[in-house]
TIRO-2110 file (N, C-alpha, C; in Angstrom, 1 decimal):
// TIRO-2110
41.3, -91.2, 23.5, N, 1, A
39.9, -91.1, 24.0, CA, 1, A
39.0, -91.1, 22.8, C, 1, A
37.9, -91.8, 22.9, N, 2, A
36.9, -91.9, 21.8, CA, 2, A
35.9, -90.8, 21.9, C, 2, A
35.7, -89.9, 20.9, N, 3, A
34.8, -88.8, 20.9, CA, 3, A
33.6, -89.0, 20.0, C, 3, A
33.4, -90.1, 19.5, N, 4, A
32.3, -90.4, 18.5, CA, 4, A
31.0, -90.6, 19.3, C, 4, A
29.9, -90.0, 18.8, N, 5, A
28.5, -90.2, 19.4, CA, 5, A
28.0, -91.5, 18.9, C, 5, A
27.8, -92.5, 19.8, N, 6, A
27.3, -93.8, 19.4, CA, 6, A
25.8, -94.0, 19.5, C, 6, A
25.1, -92.9, 19.9, N, 7, A
23.6, -93.0, 20.1, CA, 7, A
22.9, -93.1, 18.7, C, 7, A
21.8, -93.7, 18.7, N, 8, A
21.1, -93.9, 17.4, CA, 8, A
20.4, -92.6, 16.9, C, 8, A
20.1, -91.7, 17.9, N, 9, A
19.5, -90.4, 17.5, CA, 9, A
20.4, -89.2, 18.0, C, 9, A
20.6, -88.2, 17.2, N, 10, A
21.5, -87.2, 17.6, CA, 10, A
20.9, -86.4, 18.8, C, 10, A
21.7, -85.7, 19.6, N, 11, A
21.3, -85.0, 20.8, CA, 11, A
20.9, -83.6, 20.4, C, 11, A
19.7, -83.1, 20.8, N, 12, A
19.3, -81.8, 20.6, CA, 12, A
19.1, -81.1, 22.0, C, 12, A
19.4, -79.8, 22.0, N, 13, A
19.3, -79.0, 23.2, CA, 13, A
17.8, -78.5, 23.2, C, 13, A
16.9, -79.2, 23.8, N, 14, A
15.5, -78.8, 23.8, CA, 14, A
15.2, -77.6, 24.7, C, 14, A
16.0, -77.4, 25.7, N, 15, A
15.7, -76.3, 26.6, CA, 15, A
15.7, -75.0, 26.0, C, 15, A
16.7, -74.8, 25.0, N, 16, A
16.7, -73.5, 24.3, CA, 16, A
15.5, -73.3, 23.5, C, 16, A
15.1, -74.3, 22.8, N, 17, A
13.9, -74.3, 21.9, CA, 17, A
12.7, -74.0, 22.8, C, 17, A
12.5, -74.6, 23.9, N, 18, A
11.4, -74.4, 24.8, CA, 18, A
11.4, -73.0, 25.3, C, 18, A
12.6, -72.5, 25.6, N, 19, A
12.7, -71.1, 26.2, CA, 19, A
12.2, -70.1, 25.1, C, 19, A
12.7, -70.3, 23.9, N, 20, A
12.3, -69.4, 22.8, CA, 20, A
10.8, -69.5, 22.5, C, 20, A
10.2, -70.7, 22.5, N, 21, A
8.8, -70.8, 22.3, CA, 21, A
8.0, -70.2, 23.4, C, 21, A
8.5, -70.4, 24.6, N, 22, A
7.8, -69.8, 25.8, CA, 22, A
7.8, -68.3, 25.7, C, 22, A
9.0, -67.7, 25.3, N, 23, A
9.1, -66.3, 25.1, CA, 23, A
8.1, -65.8, 24.1, C, 23, A
8.0, -66.5, 23.0, N, 24, A
7.1, -66.1, 21.9, CA, 24, A
5.7, -66.1, 22.4, C, 24, A
5.4, -67.2, 23.2, N, 25, A
4.0, -67.3, 23.7, CA, 25, A
3.7, -66.1, 24.6, C, 25, A
4.6, -65.8, 25.5, N, 26, A
4.4, -64.6, 26.4, CA, 26, A
4.2, -63.3, 25.6, C, 26, A
5.0, -63.2, 24.5, N, 27, A
4.9, -62.0, 23.7, CA, 27, A
3.5, -61.9, 23.0, C, 27, A
3.1, -63.1, 22.5, N, 28, A
1.7, -63.1, 21.9, CA, 28, A
0.7, -62.7, 22.9, C, 28, A
0.8, -63.3, 24.1, N, 29, A
-0.2, -63.0, 25.2, CA, 29, A
-0.2, -61.5, 25.5, C, 29, A
1.0, -60.9, 25.6, N, 30, A
1.1, -59.4, 25.9, CA, 30, A
0.5, -58.6, 24.8, C, 30, A
0.8, -58.9, 23.5, N, 31, A
0.2, -58.2, 22.4, CA, 31, A
-1.3, -58.4, 22.4, C, 31, A
-1.8, -59.5, 22.7, N, 32, A
-3.2, -59.8, 22.7, CA, 32, A
-3.9, -58.9, 23.8, C, 32, A
-3.2, -58.8, 25.0, N, 33, A
-3.8, -58.0, 26.0, CA, 33, A
-3.8, -56.5, 25.6, C, 33, A
-2.7, -56.1, 25.0, N, 34, A
-2.6, -54.7, 24.6, CA, 34, A
-3.7, -54.4, 23.6, C, 34, A
-3.8, -55.2, 22.6, N, 35, A
-4.9, -55.0, 21.6, CA, 35, A
-6.3, -55.0, 22.2, C, 35, A
-6.5, -55.9, 23.1, N, 36, A
-7.8, -55.9, 23.8, CA, 36, A
-8.1, -54.7, 24.5, C, 36, A
-7.1, -54.1, 25.2, N, 37, A
-7.2, -52.8, 25.9, CA, 37, A
-7.5, -51.7, 25.0, C, 37, A
-6.8, -51.7, 23.9, N, 38, A
-7.1, -50.6, 22.9, CA, 38, A
-8.4, -50.8, 22.3, C, 38, A
-8.9, -52.0, 22.0, N, 39, A
-10.2, -52.1, 21.5, CA, 39, A
-11.3, -51.7, 22.4, C, 39, A
-11.1, -51.9, 23.7, N, 40, A
-12.0, -51.5, 24.7, CA, 40, A
-12.1, -49.9, 24.8, C, 40, A
-10.8, -49.3, 24.7, N, 41, A
-10.8, -47.9, 24.8, CA, 41, A
-11.5, -47.3, 23.5, C, 41, A
-11.2, -47.8, 22.4, N, 42, A
-11.8, -47.3, 21.1, CA, 42, A
-13.3, -47.5, 21.2, C, 42, A
-13.8, -48.6, 21.7, N, 43, A
-15.3, -48.8, 21.9, CA, 43, A
-15.9, -47.7, 22.8, C, 43, A
-15.2, -47.5, 23.9, N, 44, A
-15.7, -46.5, 24.9, CA, 44, A
-15.7, -45.1, 24.2, C, 44, A
-14.6, -44.8, 23.5, N, 45, A
-14.5, -43.5, 22.9, CA, 45, A
-15.5, -43.3, 21.8, C, 45, A
-15.8, -44.3, 21.1, N, 46, A
-16.8, -44.2, 20.0, CA, 46, A
-18.2, -44.0, 20.6, C, 46, A
-18.4, -44.7, 21.7, N, 47, A
-19.7, -44.5, 22.4, CA, 47, A
-19.9, -43.1, 22.9, C, 47, A
-18.8, -42.6, 23.5, N, 48, A
-18.8, -41.2, 24.0, CA, 48, A
-19.0, -40.2, 22.9, C, 48, A
-18.3, -40.4, 21.8, N, 49, A
-18.4, -39.5, 20.7, CA, 49, A
-19.8, -39.5, 20.1, C, 49, A
-20.4, -40.7, 20.0, N, 50, A
-21.8, -40.9, 19.6, CA, 50, A
-22.8, -40.1, 20.4, C, 50, A
-22.5, -40.2, 21.8, N, 51, A
-23.4, -39.5, 22.7, CA, 51, A
-23.3, -38.0, 22.5, C, 51, A
-22.1, -37.5, 22.3, N, 52, A
-21.9, -36.1, 22.1, CA, 52, A
-22.5, -35.6, 20.8, C, 52, A
-22.4, -36.4, 19.8, N, 53, A
-23.0, -36.1, 18.5, CA, 53, A
-24.5, -36.0, 18.6, C, 53, A
-25.1, -36.9, 19.4, N, 54, A
-26.5, -36.9, 19.6, CA, 54, A
-27.0, -35.7, 20.3, C, 54, A
-26.2, -35.3, 21.3, N, 55, A
-26.5, -34.1, 22.1, CA, 55, A
-26.4, -32.9, 21.2, C, 55, A
-25.3, -32.8, 20.4, N, 56, A
-25.2, -31.7, 19.5, CA, 56, A
-26.3, -31.5, 18.5, C, 56, A
-26.8, -32.7, 18.0, N, 57, A
-27.9, -32.6, 17.1, CA, 57, A
-29.2, -32.2, 17.8, C, 57, A
-29.4, -32.7, 19.0, N, 58, A
-30.5, -32.2, 19.8, CA, 58, A
-30.5, -30.7, 20.0, C, 58, A
-29.3, -30.2, 20.4, N, 59, A
-29.1, -28.8, 20.7, CA, 59, A
-29.4, -28.0, 19.4, C, 59, A
-28.9, -28.4, 18.3, N, 60, A
-29.1, -27.7, 17.0, CA, 60, A
-30.6, -27.7, 16.7, C, 60, A
-31.3, -28.8, 16.9, N, 61, A
-32.7, -28.8, 16.6, CA, 61, A
-33.4, -27.9, 17.5, C, 61, A
-33.0, -27.8, 18.8, N, 62, A
-33.7, -26.9, 19.7, CA, 62, A
-33.5, -25.5, 19.3, C, 62, A
-32.2, -25.1, 18.9, N, 63, A
-32.0, -23.7, 18.5, CA, 63, A
-32.7, -23.4, 17.2, C, 63, A
-32.8, -24.3, 16.3, N, 64, A
-33.6, -24.0, 15.1, CA, 64, A
-35.1, -23.8, 15.4, C, 64, A
-35.6, -24.6, 16.3, N, 65, A
-37.0, -24.4, 16.7, CA, 65, A
-37.2, -23.1, 17.5, C, 65, A
-36.2, -22.7, 18.3, N, 66, A
-36.3, -21.4, 19.0, CA, 66, A
-36.2, -20.2, 18.0, C, 66, A
-35.3, -20.3, 17.0, N, 67, A
-35.2, -19.3, 16.0, CA, 67, A
-36.5, -19.1, 15.2, C, 67, A
-37.1, -20.3, 14.9, N, 68, A
-38.4, -20.3, 14.2, CA, 68, A
-39.5, -19.7, 15.0, C, 68, A
-39.5, -20.0, 16.3, N, 69, A
-40.5, -19.4, 17.2, CA, 69, A
-40.3, -17.9, 17.3, C, 69, A
-39.1, -17.4, 17.4, N, 70, A
-38.8, -16.0, 17.5, CA, 70, A
-39.2, -15.3, 16.2, C, 70, A
-38.9, -15.9, 15.1, N, 71, A
-39.3, -15.2, 13.8, CA, 71, A
-40.8, -15.2, 13.7, C, 71, A
-41.5, -16.2, 14.2, N, 72, A
-43.0, -16.2, 14.2, CA, 72, A
-43.6, -15.1, 15.1, C, 72, A
-42.9, -14.8, 16.2, N, 73, A
-43.5, -13.9, 17.1, CA, 73, A
-43.1, -12.4, 16.8, C, 73, A
-42.1, -12.2, 15.9, N, 74, A
-41.6, -10.9, 15.6, CA, 74, A
-42.6, -10.3, 14.5, C, 74, A
-43.2, -9.2, 14.8, N, 75, A
-44.1, -8.6, 13.8, CA, 75, A
-43.4, -7.7, 12.8, C, 75, A
-44.1, -7.2, 11.9, N, 76, A
-43.4, -6.4, 10.8, CA, 76, A
-42.8, -5.1, 11.4, C, 76, A
-43.5, -4.5, 12.4, N, 77, A
-43.0, -3.2, 13.0, CA, 77, A
-41.7, -3.4, 13.7, C, 77, A
-41.6, -4.5, 14.5, N, 78, A
-40.3, -4.8, 15.1, CA, 78, A
-39.2, -5.1, 14.1, C, 78, A
-39.6, -5.9, 13.1, N, 79, A
-38.6, -6.2, 12.1, CA, 79, A
-38.1, -4.9, 11.4, C, 79, A
-39.0, -4.0, 11.1, N, 80, A
-38.6, -2.7, 10.5, CA, 80, A
-37.7, -1.9, 11.4, C, 80, A
-38.0, -1.9, 12.7, N, 81, A
-37.2, -1.2, 13.7, CA, 81, A
-35.8, -1.8, 13.8, C, 81, A
-35.7, -3.1, 13.8, N, 82, A
-34.4, -3.8, 13.8, CA, 82, A
-33.6, -3.5, 12.5, C, 82, A
-34.3, -3.5, 11.4, N, 83, A
-33.6, -3.2, 10.1, CA, 83, A
-33.1, -1.7, 10.1, C, 83, A
-33.9, -0.8, 10.6, N, 84, A
-33.5, 0.6, 10.7, CA, 84, A
-32.3, 0.8, 11.6, C, 84, A
-32.3, 0.1, 12.7, N, 85, A
-31.2, 0.1, 13.7, CA, 85, A
-29.9, -0.4, 13.0, C, 85, A
-30.1, -1.5, 12.3, N, 86, A
-28.9, -2.1, 11.6, CA, 86, A
-28.3, -1.1, 10.5, C, 86, A
-29.2, -0.4, 9.8, N, 87, A
-28.8, 0.5, 8.8, CA, 87, A
-28.1, 1.7, 9.5, C, 87, A
-28.7, 2.2, 10.6, N, 88, A
-28.0, 3.3, 11.3, CA, 88, A
-26.6, 2.9, 11.8, C, 88, A
-26.5, 1.7, 12.3, N, 89, A
-25.2, 1.2, 12.8, CA, 89, A
-24.2, 1.1, 11.6, C, 89, A
-24.7, 0.7, 10.4, N, 90, A
-23.9, 0.6, 9.3, CA, 90, A
-23.4, 2.0, 8.8, C, 90, A
-24.3, 3.0, 9.0, N, 91, A
-24.0, 4.4, 8.6, CA, 91, A
-22.9, 4.9, 9.6, C, 91, A
-23.0, 4.6, 10.8, N, 92, A
-22.0, 5.0, 11.8, CA, 92, A
-20.7, 4.4, 11.5, C, 92, A
-20.7, 3.1, 11.1, N, 93, A
-19.4, 2.5, 10.7, CA, 93, A
-18.9, 3.1, 9.5, C, 93, A
-19.7, 3.5, 8.5, N, 94, A
-19.2, 4.1, 7.3, CA, 94, A
-18.6, 5.5, 7.6, C, 94, A
-19.2, 6.2, 8.6, N, 95, A
-18.7, 7.5, 9.0, CA, 95, A
-17.2, 7.4, 9.5, C, 95, A
-16.9, 6.3, 10.1, N, 96, A
-15.6, 6.1, 10.6, CA, 96, A
-14.5, 5.9, 9.5, C, 96, A
-15.0, 5.7, 8.3, N, 97, A
-14.0, 5.5, 7.2, CA, 97, A
-13.2, 6.7, 6.9, C, 97, A
-13.7, 7.9, 7.1, N, 98, A
-13.0, 9.1, 6.8, CA, 98, A
-12.2, 9.6, 8.1, C, 98, A
-11.3, 10.4, 7.8, N, 99, A
-10.4, 10.9, 8.9, CA, 99, A
-11.1, 12.2, 9.5, C, 99, A
-11.4, 12.2, 10.8, N, 100, A
-11.9, 13.4, 11.4, CA, 100, A
-10.8, 14.4, 11.5, C, 100, A
-9.6, 14.0, 11.6, N, 101, A
-8.5, 15.0, 11.7, CA, 101, A
-8.4, 15.8, 10.4, C, 101, A
-8.4, 15.0, 9.3, N, 102, A
-8.4, 15.7, 8.0, CA, 102, A
-9.5, 16.6, 7.8, C, 102, A
-10.7, 16.2, 8.1, N, 103, A
-11.9, 17.1, 8.0, CA, 103, A
-11.8, 18.3, 8.8, C, 103, A
-11.4, 18.2, 10.1, N, 104, A
-11.3, 19.4, 10.9, CA, 104, A
-10.2, 20.3, 10.5, C, 104, A
-9.1, 19.8, 10.0, N, 105, A
-8.0, 20.6, 9.5, CA, 105, A
-8.5, 21.4, 8.3, C, 105, A
-9.3, 20.8, 7.3, N, 106, A
-9.7, 21.5, 6.2, CA, 106, A
-10.7, 22.6, 6.5, C, 106, A
-11.6, 22.3, 7.5, N, 107, A
-12.6, 23.3, 7.9, CA, 107, A
-11.9, 24.5, 8.5, C, 107, A
-10.9, 24.2, 9.4, N, 108, A
-10.2, 25.2, 10.1, CA, 108, A
-9.4, 26.1, 9.1, C, 108, A
-8.8, 25.5, 8.1, N, 109, A
-8.0, 26.2, 7.2, CA, 109, A
-8.8, 27.2, 6.3, C, 109, A
-10.0, 26.8, 6.1, N, 110, A
-10.9, 27.6, 5.2, CA, 110, A
-11.8, 28.6, 6.0, C, 110, A
-11.7, 28.6, 7.3, N, 111, A
-12.6, 29.4, 8.1, CA, 111, A
-12.1, 30.8, 8.3, C, 111, A
-12.8, 31.8, 7.8, N, 112, A
-12.4, 33.2, 8.0, CA, 112, A
-12.4, 33.6, 9.5, C, 112, A
-11.7, 34.6, 9.9, N, 113, A
-11.6, 35.0, 11.3, CA, 113, A
-12.9, 35.5, 11.8, C, 113, A
-13.8, 36.0, 10.9, N, 114, A
-15.1, 36.5, 11.3, CA, 114, A
-16.2, 35.5, 11.3, C, 114, A
-15.9, 34.2, 11.1, N, 115, A
-16.9, 33.1, 11.1, CA, 115, A
-16.5, 32.1, 12.1, C, 115, A
-17.5, 31.7, 12.9, N, 116, A
-17.3, 30.7, 14.0, CA, 116, A
-18.2, 29.5, 13.8, C, 116, A
-17.6, 28.3, 13.9, N, 117, A
-18.4, 27.1, 13.8, CA, 117, A
-19.0, 26.7, 15.1, C, 117, A
-20.3, 26.5, 15.2, N, 118, A
-21.0, 26.1, 16.4, CA, 118, A
-21.4, 24.6, 16.4, C, 118, A
-21.5, 24.0, 15.2, N, 119, A
-21.8, 22.6, 15.2, CA, 119, A
-21.3, 22.0, 13.8, C, 119, A
-20.8, 20.8, 13.9, N, 120, A
-20.4, 20.1, 12.7, CA, 120, A
-20.8, 18.7, 12.7, C, 120, A
-21.5, 18.2, 11.7, N, 121, A
-22.0, 16.8, 11.7, CA, 121, A
-22.0, 16.2, 10.3, C, 121, A
-21.3, 15.1, 10.1, N, 122, A
-21.4, 14.5, 8.8, CA, 122, A
-22.5, 13.4, 8.8, C, 122, A
-23.1, 13.1, 7.7, N, 123, A
-24.1, 12.0, 7.6, CA, 123, A
-23.9, 11.3, 6.3, C, 123, A
-24.4, 10.1, 6.2, N, 124, A
-24.3, 9.3, 5.0, CA, 124, A
-25.7, 9.3, 4.3, C, 124, A
-25.7, 9.7, 3.1, N, 125, A
-27.0, 9.6, 2.3, CA, 125, A
-27.2, 8.2, 1.8, C, 125, A
-28.5, 8.0, 1.3, N, 126, A
-28.8, 6.6, 0.8, CA, 126, A
-27.9, 6.2, -0.4, C, 126, A
-27.4, 7.2, -1.1, N, 127, A
-26.6, 6.8, -2.3, CA, 127, A
-25.1, 6.7, -1.9, C, 127, A
-24.8, 6.8, -0.6, N, 128, A
-23.4, 6.5, -0.1, CA, 128, A
-22.6, 7.8, 0.0, C, 128, A
-23.1, 9.0, -0.3, N, 129, A
-22.4, 10.2, -0.2, CA, 129, A
-22.3, 10.7, 1.2, C, 129, A
-21.1, 11.3, 1.6, N, 130, A
-21.0, 12.0, 2.9, CA, 130, A
-21.4, 13.4, 2.7, C, 130, A
-22.4, 13.8, 3.5, N, 131, A
-22.9, 15.2, 3.5, CA, 131, A
-22.5, 15.8, 4.8, C, 131, A
-21.8, 16.9, 4.7, N, 132, A
-21.3, 17.6, 5.9, CA, 132, A
-22.3, 18.8, 6.2, C, 132, A
-22.8, 18.8, 7.4, N, 133, A
-23.6, 20.0, 7.9, CA, 133, A
-22.8, 20.8, 8.9, C, 133, A
-22.7, 22.0, 8.6, N, 134, A
-21.9, 22.9, 9.5, CA, 134, A
-22.8, 24.1, 9.9, C, 134, A
-23.0, 24.3, 11.2, N, 135, A
-23.7, 25.4, 11.7, CA, 135, A
-22.7, 26.5, 12.0, C, 135, A
-22.8, 27.7, 11.4, N, 136, A
-21.8, 28.7, 11.6, CA, 136, A
-22.5, 30.0, 12.0, C, 136, A
-21.7, 30.9, 12.6, N, 137, A
-22.2, 32.3, 12.9, CA, 137, A
-21.1, 33.2, 12.3, C, 137, A
-21.6, 34.2, 11.5, N, 138, A
-20.8, 35.1, 10.8, CA, 138, A
-21.2, 36.5, 11.0, C, 138, A
-20.2, 37.4, 10.9, N, 139, A
-20.5, 38.9, 11.1, CA, 139, A
-21.3, 39.4, 9.9, C, 139, A
-20.8, 39.1, 8.7, N, 140, A
-21.4, 39.6, 7.5, CA, 140, A
-21.7, 38.5, 6.5, C, 140, A
-22.6, 38.7, 5.5, N, 141, A
-22.9, 37.8, 4.5, CA, 141, A
-21.7, 37.5, 3.7, C, 141, A
-20.9, 38.5, 3.4, N, 142, A
-19.7, 38.3, 2.6, CA, 142, A
-18.7, 37.4, 3.3, C, 142, A
-18.6, 37.4, 4.6, N, 143, A
-17.8, 36.5, 5.3, CA, 143, A
-18.3, 35.0, 5.1, C, 143, A
-19.6, 34.9, 5.1, N, 144, A
-20.2, 33.5, 4.9, CA, 144, A
-19.9, 33.0, 3.5, C, 144, A
-20.0, 33.9, 2.5, N, 145, A
-19.7, 33.6, 1.1, CA, 145, A
-18.3, 33.2, 1.0, C, 145, A
-17.4, 33.9, 1.6, N, 146, A
-15.9, 33.6, 1.6, CA, 146, A
-15.7, 32.2, 2.1, C, 146, A
-16.4, 31.9, 3.2, N, 147, A
-16.2, 30.5, 3.7, CA, 147, A
-16.7, 29.4, 2.8, C, 147, A
-17.8, 29.7, 2.1, N, 148, A
-18.4, 28.7, 1.2, CA, 148, A
-17.4, 28.5, 0.0, C, 148, A
-16.9, 29.6, -0.5, N, 149, A
-16.0, 29.6, -1.7, CA, 149, A
-14.7, 28.8, -1.3, C, 149, A
-14.2, 29.1, -0.1, N, 150, A
-13.0, 28.4, 0.4, CA, 150, A
-13.2, 26.9, 0.5, C, 150, A
-14.3, 26.5, 1.0, N, 151, A
-14.6, 25.1, 1.1, CA, 151, A
-14.6, 24.4, -0.3, C, 151, A
-15.2, 25.1, -1.3, N, 152, A
-15.3, 24.5, -2.7, CA, 152, A
-13.9, 24.4, -3.2, C, 152, A
-13.0, 25.4, -3.0, N, 153, A
-11.7, 25.4, -3.6, CA, 153, A
-10.8, 24.4, -3.0, C, 153, A
-11.1, 23.8, -1.9, N, 154, A
-10.2, 22.7, -1.4, CA, 154, A
-10.3, 21.5, -2.3, C, 154, A
-11.3, 21.3, -3.0, N, 155, A
-11.5, 20.1, -3.8, CA, 155, A
-12.1, 18.9, -3.1, C, 155, A
-12.2, 19.1, -1.8, N, 156, A
-12.8, 18.0, -0.9, CA, 156, A
-14.3, 18.2, -0.6, C, 156, A
-14.8, 19.4, -1.1, N, 157, A
-16.2, 19.7, -0.8, CA, 157, A
-16.9, 20.1, -2.1, C, 157, A
-18.1, 19.6, -2.3, N, 158, A
-18.9, 19.9, -3.6, CA, 158, A
-20.3, 20.3, -3.2, C, 158, A
-20.9, 21.1, -4.0, N, 159, A
-22.3, 21.5, -3.9, CA, 159, A
-22.5, 22.1, -2.5, C, 159, A
-21.6, 23.0, -2.1, N, 160, A
-21.7, 23.7, -0.8, CA, 160, A
-22.7, 24.9, -0.9, C, 160, A
-23.7, 24.8, 0.0, N, 161, A
-24.7, 25.8, 0.0, CA, 161, A
-25.1, 26.2, 1.4, C, 161, A
-25.6, 27.4, 1.6, N, 162, A
-26.1, 27.8, 2.9, CA, 162, A
-27.6, 27.5, 2.8, C, 162, A
-28.1, 26.4, 3.5, N, 163, A
-29.5, 26.0, 3.4, CA, 163, A
-30.4, 26.8, 4.3, C, 163, A
-29.8, 27.4, 5.4, N, 164, A
-30.6, 28.3, 6.3, CA, 164, A
-29.7, 29.5, 6.6, C, 164, A
-30.4, 30.7, 6.7, N, 165, A
-29.8, 31.9, 7.1, CA, 165, A
-30.7, 32.7, 7.9, C, 165, A
-30.3, 33.2, 9.0, N, 166, A
-31.1, 34.1, 9.8, CA, 166, A
-30.2, 35.0, 10.7, C, 166, A
-30.7, 36.2, 11.0, N, 167, A
-30.0, 37.1, 11.8, CA, 167, A
-30.4, 37.0, 13.2, C, 167, A
-29.4, 36.7, 14.1, N, 168, A
-29.7, 36.5, 15.5, CA, 168, A
-29.9, 37.8, 16.2, C, 168, A
-30.2, 37.8, 17.5, N, 169, A
-30.5, 39.0, 18.3, CA, 169, A
-29.2, 39.8, 18.4, C, 169, A
-28.1, 39.2, 18.5, N, 170, A
-26.8, 39.9, 18.6, CA, 170, A
-26.3, 40.5, 17.3, C, 170, A
-27.1, 40.3, 16.2, N, 171, A
-26.7, 40.9, 15.0, CA, 171, A
-25.9, 40.0, 14.1, C, 171, A
-25.4, 38.8, 14.6, N, 172, A
-24.7, 37.9, 13.8, CA, 172, A
-25.6, 37.0, 12.9, C, 172, A
-25.0, 36.6, 11.8, N, 173, A
-25.7, 35.7, 10.9, CA, 173, A
-25.6, 34.3, 11.3, C, 173, A
-26.7, 33.6, 11.6, N, 174, A
-26.7, 32.2, 12.0, CA, 174, A
-27.1, 31.4, 10.7, C, 174, A
-26.2, 30.5, 10.2, N, 175, A
-26.4, 29.8, 9.0, CA, 175, A
-26.1, 28.4, 9.1, C, 175, A
-26.8, 27.6, 8.3, N, 176, A
-26.5, 26.2, 8.2, CA, 176, A
-25.9, 25.9, 6.8, C, 176, A
-24.7, 25.4, 6.8, N, 177, A
-24.0, 25.2, 5.5, CA, 177, A
-23.9, 23.7, 5.3, C, 177, A
-24.3, 23.2, 4.1, N, 178, A
-24.2, 21.8, 3.8, CA, 178, A
-23.5, 21.6, 2.5, C, 178, A
-22.7, 20.5, 2.4, N, 179, A
-22.0, 20.2, 1.2, CA, 179, A
-21.6, 18.7, 1.2, C, 179, A
-21.3, 18.2, 0.0, N, 180, A
-20.9, 16.8, -0.1, CA, 180, A
-19.4, 16.8, 0.2, C, 180, A
-19.0, 16.0, 1.1, N, 181, A
-17.6, 15.8, 1.5, CA, 181, A
-17.0, 14.6, 0.8, C, 181, A
-15.9, 14.9, 0.0, N, 182, A
-15.2, 13.8, -0.7, CA, 182, A
-13.7, 13.9, -0.3, C, 182, A
-13.3, 13.1, 0.6, N, 183, A
-11.9, 13.2, 1.0, CA, 183, A
-11.0, 12.9, -0.2, C, 183, A
-9.9, 13.8, -0.3, N, 184, A
-9.0, 13.6, -1.4, CA, 184, A
-7.8, 12.9, -0.9, C, 184, A
-7.0, 12.4, -1.8, N, 185, A
-5.8, 11.6, -1.5, CA, 185, A
-4.8, 12.5, -0.7, C, 185, A
-4.0, 11.9, 0.2, N, 186, A
-3.1, 12.6, 1.0, CA, 186, A
-2.1, 13.3, 0.1, C, 186, A
-1.6, 14.5, 0.6, N, 187, A
-0.6, 15.2, -0.2, CA, 187, A
0.7, 14.5, -0.2, C, 187, A
1.5, 14.6, -1.3, N, 188, A
2.8, 13.9, -1.3, CA, 188, A
3.7, 14.4, -0.1, C, 188, A
4.7, 13.5, 0.2, N, 189, A
5.6, 13.8, 1.3, CA, 189, A
6.4, 15.1, 1.0, C, 189, A
6.5, 15.9, 2.0, N, 190, A
7.2, 17.2, 1.9, CA, 190, A
6.3, 18.4, 1.7, C, 190, A
5.0, 18.1, 1.4, N, 191, A
4.0, 19.2, 1.2, CA, 191, A
3.1, 19.1, 2.4, C, 191, A
2.4, 20.3, 2.7, N, 192, A
1.5, 20.3, 3.8, CA, 192, A
0.1, 20.6, 3.2, C, 192, A
-1.0, 20.4, 4.0, N, 193, A
-2.3, 20.6, 3.6, CA, 193, A
-2.5, 22.1, 3.3, C, 193, A
-1.9, 22.9, 4.0, N, 194, A
-2.0, 24.4, 3.8, CA, 194, A
-1.5, 24.8, 2.4, C, 194, A
-0.4, 24.2, 2.0, N, 195, A
0.2, 24.5, 0.7, CA, 195, A
-0.7, 24.0, -0.4, C, 195, A
-1.4, 22.8, -0.2, N, 196, A
-2.3, 22.3, -1.2, CA, 196, A
-3.5, 23.2, -1.4, C, 196, A
-4.0, 23.8, -0.3, N, 197, A
-5.2, 24.7, -0.4, CA, 197, A
-4.8, 26.0, -1.0, C, 197, A
-3.6, 26.5, -0.7, N, 198, A
-3.1, 27.8, -1.2, CA, 198, A
-2.9, 27.7, -2.7, C, 198, A
-2.5, 26.5, -3.2, N, 199, A
-2.1, 26.4, -4.6, CA, 199, A
-3.3, 26.3, -5.5, C, 199, A
-4.5, 26.0, -4.9, N, 200, A
-5.6, 25.7, -5.8, CA, 200, A
-6.4, 27.0, -6.1, C, 200, A
END
C-alpha cells in the first residue's frame, strides 16, 4: 500500500489552531471585562473617598470656627475660673500619689492614748509640697508635744507645728497641727513600720 502524501501542500489540522485562538480570544475578553469592572469600582471608591474627605474638611473648619467663637465669648473671669478648677483637679490627682494607708498608719503609731484626731486633711502647696493638717484634741499640752515629737521622729514629717491651740469647754485642748509630709521609702522585707519608728 502506498503511504506517500502526493498533495502539493502539506495538510494542517486547522481546527486545533482555531480552537486555541478562540480560547485565547475568550480569555482576553474575560480579562478585559474584569479589568473594566475593577476600574469602575476604583472610580466609584475614589469618588466616595473624595466626598468623605470634603465632608471631613468641612467639619474641621466648622469645629475651628466654633472653637474660635467660644474663645471670643469667654471673658477673663471665666477663663480664670476654668484655670483654677484645672489646678484644683491637678492638686487632687497629686494627692492620690501618696498612700493613704501609709499616712494613717504613721499617724496612728505616733498618736498618744490621750490625744484624739478629729480631722485629717492633706493639701498640695504651690511649690509641690504635701502639707498635712491634723485637728486633734488632747488632755494636756505635754501630750500634744509628745505627738508632735513623735511625728518628727518618723522621718516622714517635717516642720511640725501646732498652729492653733485653745481650751474647749470640756477642758480638752483643741489644736491644729500642720507639717510637711514626705513619704519615705517602704521598709525592707521582714521589717514592719512599727519597728522602723521604734528604731529612730
